[in-house]
ZAGU-421281 format. One record per atom (N, C-alpha, C): x, y, z. Coordinates in steps of 0.05 Angstrom, whole numbers, plus 32768, in hexadecimal, padded with zeros to 4 digits. Atoms other than C-alpha are relative to their C-alpha. Layout:
% residues N
XYZ;...
% end
This chain:
% residues 473
80137FEB7FF7;876385AF8731;8007801B7FF3;7FF87FE6800C;878C85EA8717;7FF880007FE3;80078001801D;878285D386CF;7FE280027FFC;801D7FFD8002;873785CB86DB;7FF8801D8004;80077FE47FFC;8736861286F5;800680117FE8;7FF97FF18018;8759862C86B7;7FEB7FFB7FEA;801480078015;87288606868A;7FE6800F8006;80187FF27FF8;86EF862486B2;8001801E7FF8;7FFD7FE38007;870A866B86A9;7FFE80047FE2;80017FFD801E;87138660865E;7FE47FFC7FF6;801B80048008;86CD86458658;7FEF80198005;800E7FE87FF9;86B28682867B;800880177FED;7FF77FEB8013;86DD86AF864F;7FF47FFB7FE5;800B8006801A;86C3868B8613;7FE4800B7FFD;801B7FF58001;867C86A08625;8001801E7FFC;7FFD7FE38003;869386E8862B;800980087FE4;7FF37FF88019;86BA86E685EA;7FF37FF37FE7;800E800B8017;868886C185BE;7FFD80147FE9;80037FEC8016;867887018597;801B80057FF2;7FE57FFB800C;86C3870D858C;80087FE97FEE;7FF780178010;86D186C68574;7FEF7FFD7FE7;801180028018;869586C68545;800680157FEC;7FFB7FEA8012;86A5870A8529;801B7FFF7FF3;7FE47FFC800A;86F087058521;800D7FE67FF7;7FF380198009;86FD86BB8513;7FFD7FFC7FE2;80028005801D;870D86AC84CA;7FF37FE57FFC;800F80188006;86E6867484A8;80137FE87FFF;7FED80168001;8725864984A1;801980088010;7FE87FFC7FF0;8764864184CB;7FFA800C801B;80047FF87FE5;876C86508514;8009801E8003;7FF87FE47FFE;876C869A8525;801280058018;7FEC7FF97FEB;879C86BE8554;7FF37FFF801B;800D80017FE6;876A86C6858C;7FFB7FE48009;8004801C7FF8;8759867C858B;801A7FF38008;7FE6800B7FF9;87A3866A858D;80088008801C;7FF97FF67FE5;87AE869585CB;7FEE7FF38015;8012800C7FED;8770867985ED;80087FE38005;7FF9801C7FFC;8787863185E0;801B7FFE800E;7FE680007FF1;87CD864285F9;7FFB8004801E;80077FFB7FE3;87AD865B863A;80118015800D;7FEE7FEC7FF5;87DE86948642;800280187FED;7FFC7FE8800F;87E286DC862B;801C800B8006;7FE57FF67FFC;882986F58620;8002801D7FF9;80007FE38003;8832873F862A;801C800B8005;7FE67FF47FFB;887387658621;7FFD801C8009;80027FE67FF5;887E87A38649;801C80098009;7FE67FF77FF5;88B687CB866A;7FFB8009801D;80037FF97FE4;88C287DA86B3;8001801F8003;80027FE37FFB;88AC882186C5;7FE880058012;80167FF97FEE;887E884386F7;7FE680047FF1;80187FFB8010;884E885186BE;7FF67FE67FF2;80078018800F;884C880986A3;7FFE7FE88011;7FFF801A7FF1;886287CE86CE;801780028014;7FEB80007FEB;888887C88710;7FF77FED8016;800680117FEA;888C879C874D;7FF980128018;80097FF17FEA;886387BC8784;80027FF0801A;7FFE800E7FE7;885F87A987CE;7FED7FE88001;801380168000;8824877B87BE;80027FEF7FE6;7FFD800F8019;8840875E877C;800080137FE8;7FFE7FF08019;883F87758733;7FEA80168000;80127FE98001;881F87B98727;800780117FE8;7FFC7FEE8017;881B87F186F4;7FE880007FEE;80187FFE8011;87E7880A86C3;80007FEB7FEA;800080138015;87FD87DE868A;7FFC7FE4800A;8004801B7FF4;880187A186B7;7FE37FFC8007;801C80037FF8;87BC87AE86D2;7FEE7FFC7FE8;801080038019;879F87B6868C;80047FE47FF4;7FFA801A800B;87C287778673;7FF37FEA8010;800C80157FEF;87AA874F86AF;7FE27FFE7FFC;801D80008004;8762876486A4;7FF97FF47FE5;8005800C801A;87668752865A;80047FE28001;7FFB801D7FFE;8784870E866A;7FE97FF38010;8016800C7FF0;874E8702869F;7FE67FFE7FEF;801780018012;87188714866C;80017FE97FED;7FFD80168012;873486E1863D;80027FE5800E;7FFD80187FF1;873B86AE8675;801C7FF47FFE;7FE580098004;878686AA866C;801280088017;7FEA7FF77FEF;87C486AB8697;800F80167FF2;7FF17FEA800B;87EF86E8868E;801E7FFB8004;7FE380027FFE;883986E3867E;800B801B7FF8;7FF37FE68006;886087248682;801C7FFC7FF6;7FE58000800C;889D872B8655;800B801C8003;7FF57FE57FFA;88C98764866D;801780057FEC;7FEB7FF78012;88F487888639;80108016800D;7FEE7FEC7FF4;892F87B4864A;7FF9801D7FF8;80057FE5800B;891887EE861F;7FEA7FFE7FEB;801680008014;88E5880385EA;80077FEF7FE8;7FF880118016;890D87E385B2;7FFC7FE38006;8004801C7FF8;890C87A285D8;7FE27FF88001;801D80058001;88C087A885E0;7FF77FFA7FE4;80098003801C;88B587B08596;800D7FE77FF3;7FF38018800B;88E787798585;7FF17FE68009;800E80177FF6;88C2874885B2;7FE57FFC7FF2;80198002800E;88828758858E;80057FF67FE3;7FFA8008801B;88A38750854A;80077FE27FFE;7FF6801C8003;88C3870C8558;7FED7FEC800D;801480137FF6;888486EE8578;80037FF7801C;7FFD80077FE4;889C86EA85C0;7FE9800A8011;80177FF57FF2;885F871285D4;7FE880037FEE;80187FFD800F;8817871685BE;7FF9801D7FFC;80067FE48002;8812876085CB;8015800F8011;7FEE7FEF7FF1;883B879A85E6;7FF080148010;800E7FEC7FEE;882087C28622;8017800D8010;7FE87FF57FF5;885A87F08632;8001801E7FFF;80007FE38001;884388388632;8009800B7FE6;7FF77FF8801B;884E883D85E7;7FF080177FF5;800C7FEA800F;8840887F85C5;7FFB7FF77FE3;80068007801C;881D88758582;800C80157FEE;7FF27FEE8014;884A8893854C;7FFB7FF57FE4;80038009801C;884788908501;80127FE97FF9;7FEC80158006;8886886684FD;7FF77FE5800D;800980187FF3;886A8834852F;7FE77FF47FF3;8018800A800D;88278830850C;80067FF17FE7;7FF9800F8018;884A881884CE;80097FE48007;7FF6801A7FF7;886687DD84F6;7FEB7FF0800F;8012800E7FEE;882D87CC8526;7FE4800B7FFE;801B7FF77FFC;87E387D08533;7FFE800B801C;80047FF57FE6;87CE87FC856D;7FE280018007;801B7FFD7FF6;878F87F98597;7FF9801D8003;80077FE57FF8;8767883785A6;800F80088018;7FEF7FF87FE9;878E886185D8;7FF17FFD801A;800B80027FE5;878388578622;800880198011;7FF67FE87FF2;87A788978637;800F80127FED;7FF17FED8010;87C588D68619;8014800F8012;7FEB7FF27FF1;880688F7862F;800E80147FEE;7FF07FEC800F;88318932861B;801D7FF98003;7FE380037FFE;887B892C860C;800B801B800A;7FF77FE77FF3;889E89608638;801F80008003;7FE47FFC7FFB;88E4897C863D;80048005801E;7FFC7FFF7FE3;88FC89728685;801C800B8007;7FE67FF57FF7;8932899986A9;80008001801F;7FFD7FFE7FE3;894C89A586F0;7FFC801C8009;80047FE67FF5;893589DF871A;801C800C8007;7FE77FF27FFB;896D8A13871F;801280017FE7;7FF17FFF801A;89878A0686D8;7FEF80107FED;80107FF08013;89728A31869C;7FE87FF17FF5;8018800C800B;892B8A248686;7FFD800A7FE3;80037FF8801C;89268A24863A;7FE280057FFA;801B7FFA8008;88E88A42861A;7FF77FEE7FE9;800680118017;88ED8A1485DE;80197FF37FF7;7FE9800F800A;891B89E885B6;801680127FF7;7FEB7FEE800A;89408A238599;8011800B8016;7FF17FF57FE9;89568A3785DF;80107FEB800F;7FF280157FF1;897589F585F3;801E80058001;7FE37FFA7FFE;89BB8A03860F;80127FE87FFC;7FF180198003;89D189BA860D;7FEE7FEB7FF3;80118014800D;89B9897C85E8;7FEB7FF38013;8015800E7FF0;8979895A8600;80077FE27FFF;7FFB801C7FFF;898089128617;7FE57FF08000;801980108002;894B88DD8605;80087FE38001;7FFC801D8001;89438892860B;80017FF77FE3;7FFE800A801B;895A886F85CC;7FE77FEF7FF9;801680108009;8921885085A3;7FE5800A800A;80197FF57FF5;88EC887B85C7;7FF280117FEC;800F7FED8011;88B688A585A7;800C801C8002;7FF37FE67FFD;88DD88E085C3;801780037FEC;7FEA7FFF8014;891888CF8596;7FF480047FE4;800E7FFC8019;88E888C9855B;7FF8801D7FFC;800A7FE58002;88CB890D856B;801780137FFA;7FEA7FEE8004;890F892F856E;800C7FFD7FE4;7FF68005801C;8924890E852C;7FEF800F7FEC;80117FF18013;88E7892D850A;8004801E8004;7FFC7FE37FFB;88F28971852C;801A800A7FF4;7FE67FF9800A;893989708514;7FFE800A7FE3;80047FF8801B;8920897884CD;7FF8801E7FFE;80087FE47FFF;890289BB84E1;80168011800E;7FEC7FF17FF1;893B89CF8510;801B7FF07FFD;7FE7800F8005;897D89B484F3;801480028017;7FEC7FFC7FEA;89A489CF852F;7FF97FF18019;8008800D7FE8;897D89A68561;80127FE88007;7FEE80157FF8;89AA89778589;7FF37FEF8016;800A80127FEB;8998893A85B2;80127FE78002;7FF180197FFC;89B788FA85CE;7FEC7FEA8006;801280177FFC;899488B685CA;800F7FED8012;7FF380117FEC;89A6888D8608;7FF47FE47FFF;800A801C8002;89A0884285FE;80047FF08019;7FFA800F7FE8;89B7882F8644;7FEF80078018;80117FF87FE9;89828851866F;7FE380017FF7;801C7FFB8005;893788538675;7FF9801D8009;80077FE57FFA;891088938682;80038007801D;7FFD7FFB7FE4;8911888B86CD;801C80078008;7FE37FFA7FFB;895D888986CF;8008801A7FF4;7FF87FE7800E;896288C2869E;7FF680188011;800A7FEA7FF0;893588EE86C9;800F8004801A;7FEF7FFE7FE8;895F88DD8706;801980117FFA;7FE77FF28007;899D88F786E2;7FFA801E7FFB;80087FE48003;8977893786CF;7FFE800D801C;80047FF57FE6;896489418718;801B8005800F;7FE67FFE7FF4;89AD8938872C;801280147FF1;7FF07FED800F;89C5896A86F8;80157FF47FEE;7FED800D8011;89ED893686D2;7FF880037FE3;800B7FFB801A;89C0893D8695;7FF0801A8001;800D7FE68000;89A689818682;7FE37FFF7FFA;801C80008009;89658971865E;7FF97FE47FF6;800A801A800A;893B8933864E;7FE480047FF7;801C80008009;88F98924862D;7FF27FE8800E;801080147FF3;88C488FD8654;7FE380047FFA;801C7FFD8002;887B88EE864E;7FF5800D8019;800B7FF17FEA;884F8919867B;7FF97FEE8018;800780127FEA;883788DD86A4;801A7FF6800F;7FE780077FF3;887F88C786B1;800B80178011;7FF67FE97FF1;8892890D86C6;7FF08004801A;80117FFC7FE9;8857891386F5;80077FED8017;7FF880137FEC;886B88D4871A;801C8005800B;7FE47FFE7FF7;88B588E2871C;800680198010;7FF97FE77FF2;88B389298736;7FFA7FFE801E;800480047FE3;889989108779;801A7FF6800E;7FE7800B7FF5;88DB88EB8783;801880137FFB;7FEB7FED8007;890689208761;7FF3801C7FFE;800E7FE68001;88E689638775;800C80167FF0;7FF27FEC800F;891A898A874F;7FF880007FE2;80078002801C;88FE8973870C;7FEA80147FF9;80147FEE800B;88D789A586E2;7FFB7FFA7FE3;80078003801C;88B389A3869F;8004801C7FF3;7FFB7FE7800D;88CF89DA8672;7FEA80087FED;80157FFB8013;889C89D4863A;7FF77FE67FF4;800B8018800E;887189A28614;800D7FFF7FE5;7FF58005801A;8892898485D8;7FEB7FF97FEC;801580098012;8851896A85BC;7FE58007800C;801B80017FF6;8806896E85C2;7FFB7FE4800C;8005801B7FF4;87E6893285E7;80027FEA7FEA;7FFC80168012;87FB88F185C6;7FF47FE7800C;800C80177FF5;87D888AE85CD;80137FEA8008;7FF380197FF8;87F2887185F3;7FED7FE97FFA;801180178007;87D9882D85DB;80107FE68000;7FF3801A8003;87E787E385D7;80077FFB7FE2;7FF78006801B;880C87C9859A;7FFE7FE27FFA;8002801B800A;880087898572;800F7FFE7FE6;7FF380048019;8826876B8538;7FEC80037FE9;80127FFC8017;880A877884F2;7FFD7FE67FF1;80058019800E;87FD872F84E3;7FE480017FF4;80198000800F;87C4871E84B5;7FE77FFE8011;801780047FEE;8795870584EB;800180148017;80017FEB7FEC;877F873C851A;7FEC7FFA8016;801580077FED;874F87168548;80088007801C;7FF87FF87FE4;877887208588;8000801E8003;80007FE38000;878287698576;7FE4800B8004;801C7FF67FFE;87378772856E;7FF47FFA801B;800980067FE5;872A875085AF;800A80158014;7FF57FEB7FEF;8757878385D0;7FF2801B7FFB;800F7FE88006;873387BC85AC;7FE57FFF800F;801A80037FF2;86F187A185C8;80048003801E;7FFA7FFE7FE3;8711879B860D;8002801D8008;7FFD7FE37FF9;872587E5860D;7FE5800E7FFE;801A7FF38002;86E087F985F5;7FEF7FFA8018;801080097FE9;86C287D2862E;8009800F8019;7FF77FF37FE7;86EE87F08666;7FFD801E7FFF;80067FE38002;86E58836864B;7FE380058006;801C7FFC7FFC;869A882E864B;7FF77FFC801D;800880067FE5;869488108690;800F80108016;7FF27FEF7FED;86C4884186B0;80197FF4800D;7FE8800D7FF3;86FA880E86C3;801A800D7FF8;7FE77FF48009;872F88318699;8005801A8010;7FFD7FE77FF2;8722887586B9;80077FFB801E;7FFA80077FE4;8723885486FE;801D7FF88003;7FE5800A7FFE;8765883286F0;801480177FFE;7FEE7FE98003;8787887286D8;800080128019;80027FF07FE8;876D88978715;80107FF38017;7FF2800E7FEB;878B88628742;801E80057FFF;7FE47FFC8003;87D0886D8726;8009801D7FFE;7FF87FE48005;87CF88B78716;7FF08015800F;80127FEC7FF4;879688D7873C;800C800F8017;7FF57FF37FE9;87C088E78779;801980107FFA;7FE77FF28006;87FA89078754;7FFB80197FEF;80067FE98010;87D689408731;800C801A800B;7FF57FE87FF3;87EB89758763;801C7FFA800B;7FE480037FF7;8834897F8773;800880178012;7FF77FEC7FED;885089A387AF;801E7FFD8003;7FE380028000;889A89AF87A4;800C8002801C;7FF57FFC7FE5;88A889CA87EA;7FF87FE98011;800980167FF0;887E89938809;80107FE77FFC;7FF080188006;88A5895C87E6;801C8003800A;7FE57FFC7FF5;88E8897B87FA;80007FFC801E;800380027FE3;88D189808842;7FFD7FE38008;8005801C7FFA;88B889388841;801A7FF07FFF;7FE7800F8003;88FA891D8828;801480078016;7FEF7FF87FEA;891F8945885D;7FF77FF2801A;800A800D7FE8;88F2892A8894;80047FE27FFF;7FFA801C8003;88FC88E48878;801C7FFA800B;7FE580047FF7;894688EB8886;80048006801E;7FF97FF77FE5;8943890F88C9;7FEC7FF78015;801480067FEB;890188FE88EC;7FF87FE28000;800B801B8001;88EA88BA88D3;80117FEB800E;7FF080167FF4;8926889088EB;7FFA7FFC801E;800680027FE4;8912889F8933;7FE87FEE8005;801A800E7FFC;88CD887E8929;7FFD7FE77FEE;800380158014;88DA884B88F2;7FFB7FE5800D;8004801A7FF4;88E0880F8920;7FE47FFE800C;801B80017FF5;889E88228941;7FEB7FFB7FEA;801280058016;887B882588FE;80027FE27FF7;7FFC801C8009;889987E188EB;7FF37FED8013;800C80117FEC;888387C2892C;7FE180007FFF;801D7FFD8002;883C87DD8927;7FF57FF37FE6;8009800C801A;883887C688DE;7FFF7FE18003;8000801E7FFC;884A877E88F2;7FE87FF88010;801780077FEF;8813877F8927;7FE680027FF1;80197FFB800D;87DE879788F7;7FFF7FF77FE3;7FFE800A801C;87F5877888B5;7FFD80177FEC;80007FE88012;87FE87BD8895;801D80067FF8;7FE67FF88009;883987DA886F;800980178012;7FF77FEC7FEE;88638803889F;8003801B7FF2;7FFD7FE7800F;886E88378868;7FE5800D7FFD;801B7FF48000;882388408863;7FFA800E801A;80047FF37FE6;881F884E88AE;801180198002;7FEF7FE87FFF;8859887E88A7;7FF480167FEF;800D7FEC8011;883588A1886E;7FE8800D800E;80167FF57FF1;87F788A98899;800A80138015;7FF57FF07FEB;882088C488D2;800C801B7FF5;7FF57FE7800B;884388F688A5;7FEA80137FF8;80177FEF8007;88018910888A;7FF4800C801A;800C7FF67FE7;87E8891688D2;80118013800F;7FEF7FF17FED;8824893388F6;801B80087FF6;7FE57FFC800A;8861893888C9;80157FF38012;7FEF800F7FEE;887F890588F9;800A80108017;7FFB7FF07FE8;887C89368932;7FEF7FF58017;8010800D7FEB;886789118972;7FF180148012;800D7FEC7FEF;885389538994;7FEB80107FF1;80137FF18010;8825896A895C;7FE48000800C;801B7FFD7FF6;87E189848970;7FF0800F7FEB;80107FF38014;87AA8996893F;7FEE8015800D;80127FEC7FF5;877A89D18947;7FE87FF4800D;8018800D7FF4;8743899F8959;80087FEF8018;7FF8800D7FE8;876C89808991;800A7FE37FFD;7FF4801B8004;8784893E8972;801E80038003;7FE47FFE7FF8;87CB892D8986;80117FE97FF6;7FEC80158004;880A89068978;80057FF97FE3;7FF78008801B;882A88E4893C;7FE97FF87FEE;8017800A8010;87E988C38925;7FE780108004;80167FED7FFC;87BC88FC893C;7FE67FF28008;8018800E7FF7;878B88D28963;7FEF80128011;80127FF27FEE;874D88F18982;80007FF2801B;8001800B7FE5;874288E689CC;7FEF7FE68000;801280188000;870988B589BD;800D7FE97FF2;7FF28016800F;8731888D898A;80167FF58011;7FEA80097FEF;876C888A89B9;7FF67FED8015;800C80117FEB;8740886D89F0;7FF87FE57FF5;80098019800D;8723883989C0;80187FEE7FFA;7FE9800F8008;8769882489AB;80137FFA8017;7FEF80057FE9;8785882189F1;801880128003;7FEA7FEC7FFF;87B2885E89E9;7FFC80128018;80027FEE7FE9;87BE88828A2B;800D801B7FFC;7FF27FE68006;87EF88B78A12;800380037FE2;80007FFD801D;87E288CF89CC;801A800C7FF5;7FE67FF48009;882588F489C9;80177FEC8003;7FEB80157FFD;884C88B489D9;80027FF27FE5;7FFE800C801B;8867889C8995;7FF87FE37FFE;8007801C8003;8862885189A1;7FE27FFC8003;801D80037FFD;881A885789BB;7FF1800C7FE9;800E7FF38016;880588878985;80017FF07FE6;7FFD80108018;8821885D894C;7FF07FE68002;800F80197FFC;8805881C8968;7FE280057FFF;801D7FF98000;87C1883D8974;7FF680077FE4;80087FF8801B;87BF885C892F;7FFF7FE87FED;7FFF80188011;87D2881A890D;7FE77FEE8006;801780117FF9;879C87F48934;7FE6800D7FF6;80187FF28009;876888298923;7FFD7FFD7FE2;80028004801D;8778882688D9;7FF97FE47FF9;8007801D8005;877587DA88DB;7FE37FFB8006;801D80037FFA;873187DE88FC;7FEF800C7FEB;800F7FF38015;8718880E88C7;80007FEE7FE7;7FFE80128018;873187DF8890;7FED7FE98003;801280167FFB;870987A788B0;7FE380087FFD;801B7FF68003;86CB87D388AF;7FF780057FE3;80067FFC801D;86D087E28865;7FF77FE57FF4;800A801A800B;86A887AC883F;80167FF07FF2;7FEB8011800B;86D48771882B;7FFE7FFF7FE1;80038002801D;86B7877287E4;801080157FF1;7FF27FEA800D;86DC87B387D6;801D7FF77FFC;7FE580098007;871E87A487B3;801480148009;7FE97FEF7FFA;876187BF87C7;800A800C7FE6;7FFB7FF07FE8;877B87F387C6;7FE980138007;80177FEE7FFA;8736881787C4;7FF87FFC801D;800880067FE4;872787F58807;801280108013;7FED7FF17FEF;876688148825;7FFA801E7FFF;80047FE38003;8758885A8809;7FE78008800F;80197FFA7FF2;871188588825;80057FFF801E;7FFA80027FE4;872C88428869;801080198009;7FF17FE87FFA;875D887C8868;7FEE80188002;80137FE97FFF;872588AD8859;7FF17FFF801B;800E80037FE7;870088908895;801280088018;7FED7FF97FEB;873F889A88C0;7FFF801E8004;80007FE37FFF;873A88E488B0;7FE4800B8007;801B7FF37FFF;86EF88F288AC;7FED7FF08012;801380117FF1;86D088B988D4;7FF17FEC7FEE;800D80148010;86B1887988BB;7FE480077FF8;801C7FFA8006;866A889288BF;7FFE80157FEA;80017FEC8016;867888CF8894;80097FF47FE5;7FF8800E8019;869C88A28862;7FE77FF17FF5;8018800E800A;865C8878885E;7FEC80137FF4;80117FEB800D;863488B88851;800980067FE4;7FF67FFA801B;866288C88817;7FFC7FE97FED;800580178011;865B888187FC;7FE37FFF7FF8;801D80008007;860F888787FF;7FFB80157FEB;80037FEB8014;861288C987DA;800B7FF77FE5;7FF4800A8018;864088A987A7;7FED7FED7FF1;80138013800D;860F88718799;7FE7800E7FF6;80187FF18008;85D488A28796;8004800F7FE7;7FFA7FF18018;85F888C98760;80097FEF7FE9;7FF980128016;8606888B8736;801D7FF88000;7FE480087FFE;864E8882874C;80027FE5800E;7FFB801A7FF4;866E88438768;800A8005801D;7FF87FFA7FE4;8670884787B5;80187FEF8009;7FE980117FF9;86A7881287B5;801980097FF2;7FE87FF5800D;86D7883B878B;8008801A800C;7FF67FE77FF4;8703886F87AB;7FFD80177FEE;80017FE98013;8704889A876C;7FE4800C8000;801B7FF68000;86B888A0876E;7FF9800D801A;80077FF57FE6;86B288AB87B8;800F801A8005;7FF07FE77FFD;86EA88DF87B7;7FF280187FF4;800E7FEA800D;86C189098787;7FE8800B8011;80177FF87FF0;8686890A87B8;80068009801C;7FF97FF87FE5;86AB891587F9;7FFC801E8005;80047FE37FFB;86AB896187F0;7FE380088003;801C7FF97FFD;865F896087ED;7FF78000801D;800880007FE4;865E89538838;8004801B800D;7FFE7FE47FF6;8671899C8842;7FE880117FF8;80157FF0800B;863489B4881C;7FE57FF8800B;801980067FF3;85F189BA883F;7FEC7FF37FED;8012800C8014;85CD89A887FF;80017FE28001;7FFC801D8000;85EA89628807;80027FF4801C;7FFC800D7FE6;85FE8956884F;7FE67FFF8010;801980027FF1;85B889658869;7FF07FE77FFB;800E80198007;85A189258847;800F7FE8800B;7FF080177FF6;85D888FB8868;7FF97FFB801D;800780077FE5;85D188D788AA;8012800F8015;7FED7FF67FEC;860F88F688CB;8008801D7FFA;7FFD7FE48004;860E893C88AD;801A800A7FF5;7FE97FF1800A;8646896E889F;801A7FF28006;7FE4800A7FFC;868E89578895;8012800D7FEC;7FED7FF48012;86CD89738875;800A7FEB7FEC;7FFA80168013;86CC8940883D;801680067FED;7FEB7FF88013;86F98968880F;801C7FFC800D;7FE780057FF2;873089648844;80077FE28001;7FFB801D8000;872789198849;800A7FF67FE5;7FF78008801A;8730891287FE;801D80077FFC;7FE47FF88002;8771893A87FF;80127FF08013;7FF180107FEC;87878914883D;80097FE57FF4;7FFA801A800B;878488D18819;801480037FE9;7FEE7FFD8017;87A688EB87DA;801C80078009;7FE57FFA7FF6;87DF89088803;800E7FE7800B;7FF480197FF5;87EA88C68827;80097FEE7FE9;7FF880108017;87EB88A287E4;801B80097FF5;7FE77FF6800A;882388D087CD;80177FFB8014;7FEB80057FED;884B88CA880E;80077FE28000;7FFB801C8001;8843887F880B;80117FF87FE8;7FF080068018;885E887C87C4;801D80098004;7FE57FF67FFC;889A88A687D7;800F7FF08015;7FF480117FEC;88A8887C8815;80097FE67FF4;7FF98019800E;88A7883D87EA;801980047FF0;7FE97FFB8011;88D8885C87BA;801980058011;7FE97FFA7FF0;8906887887F0;800B7FE8800F;7FF680187FF1;890988378818;800B7FEB7FED;7FF580128014;8914880E87D9;801C80087FF7;7FE57FF68007;8950883A87CA;80157FF88014;7FEE80087FEB;896F8822880B;80107FE77FF8;7FF18017800B;898287E287E5;8015800A7FED;7FEC7FF58012;89C487EE87C1;7FF97FFB7FE3;80078004801C;89B287FB8778;80187FFA7FEF;7FEB80068013;89DA87E1873E;800580177FED;7FFE7FE98012;89CD88218717;7FF28017800E;800D7FE97FF3;89B288678727;7FE37FF98008;801B80067FF6;897188638750;7FEB80067FEA;80157FFD8014;8935885B8722;7FE57FFB800B;801A80047FF4;88F08867873E;7FEE7FF07FEF;8011800F8012;88D188488701;80027FE28006;7FFD801C7FFA;88ED88058718;7FFA7FFA801D;800080057FE3;88E9880F8763;7FE68009800D;80177FF57FF2;88A988358773;7FE97FEE7FFC;8018800F8002;886C880E8782;7FEA800F800E;80177FF37FF4;8829882F878E;7FEA7FEC8002;801780127FFE;87F0880687A9;7FE8800E7FF4;80157FF08009;87C8883A8786;7FEF7FF37FEB;801480078014;878B88278760;7FE7800C800B;
% end
């Protein structure tokens, strides 16, 4: 039965890919795309990092993993992930044929283009010099008081090698034993003075290491892309080019990037420091209650804790200006519905909040995929399910997708404007606050995942690139 299912998927993929096979297949000999289709498996080499591939609470995740999975699904293939220790290992796996393509957050450089074919870019990043708050901030390379440290074999090392021709006194160290996550950890601890990281890596890491700062940009925006070997036949490569053209046109790529990066654009240094302090001092008192409520409702206890932090900062006596109370900030009406008699009682509040969120999740249409379904339910927790439905109707009316959080998030602020809310069934609502509410919870959830994963004794310095899992999409 399983084999019949695979054959069915490949047959369907064949219908989708007929134009590709006709256009790119040579008149004689089997082409690369046909070989992969007959094998039934797409082999993709990557590296473990928060920007590429990692094990999340619900299984494999990461931008590169999601892209590779979608490409494999389009081809009707199983996906095999080959994990390399570093960038050199990624490129070696591509060279020796252990992988069909490399999806590893690779910056397109002149040196790499001479070795490999690259697809059109799916994202652009800046290379930045990173330092720790409280240490001297250099204005440029000429002001560096100590050598910069970079990952060996990285595009950052290539960049410094080229810059050295213009600045012979420039000093750096190429570290072959660490990835960028571990290197940024050492910068945050003051062990390493300066490092170079891509802007997307820095944006994710500074939530876990609030002391990190970007001193200056080392480059203008540089493209990230998939790499293929420069073999004579390029049919698989061209199929990937067509795939990227498709997901750019239909908005899937933009949606995917928003899922992983949309909630980390704004950074609150003080807020992150306070959160980590409350994690140590306040959360232990309530952790068991979150875990128990999570078991009852089939939710992640860290998600419930993130909601509670956004609502009350884990203060059981918190009261909002509108009169909602307790850890989960339940209204009087919601508390009655959930059987909560005392909203300030932590066990009752947490259990009631978990049940309410579970009920909202059940009300969101089942066709909506996770985690969009969760983000929409969280918005409803804040603004009310009826107002959420108004925002979804506005989203559809404006040509957006009402089942995508990224599209609905853009329209939620319209509920404040009379021009728009007078056409809705339920009227005015503070939709902009609901949008921020969800994004804040996404950030707190990410940090809680990282902090709790660190509780396992690490073999090396903690590395959020390997340990952080965001259900974000």
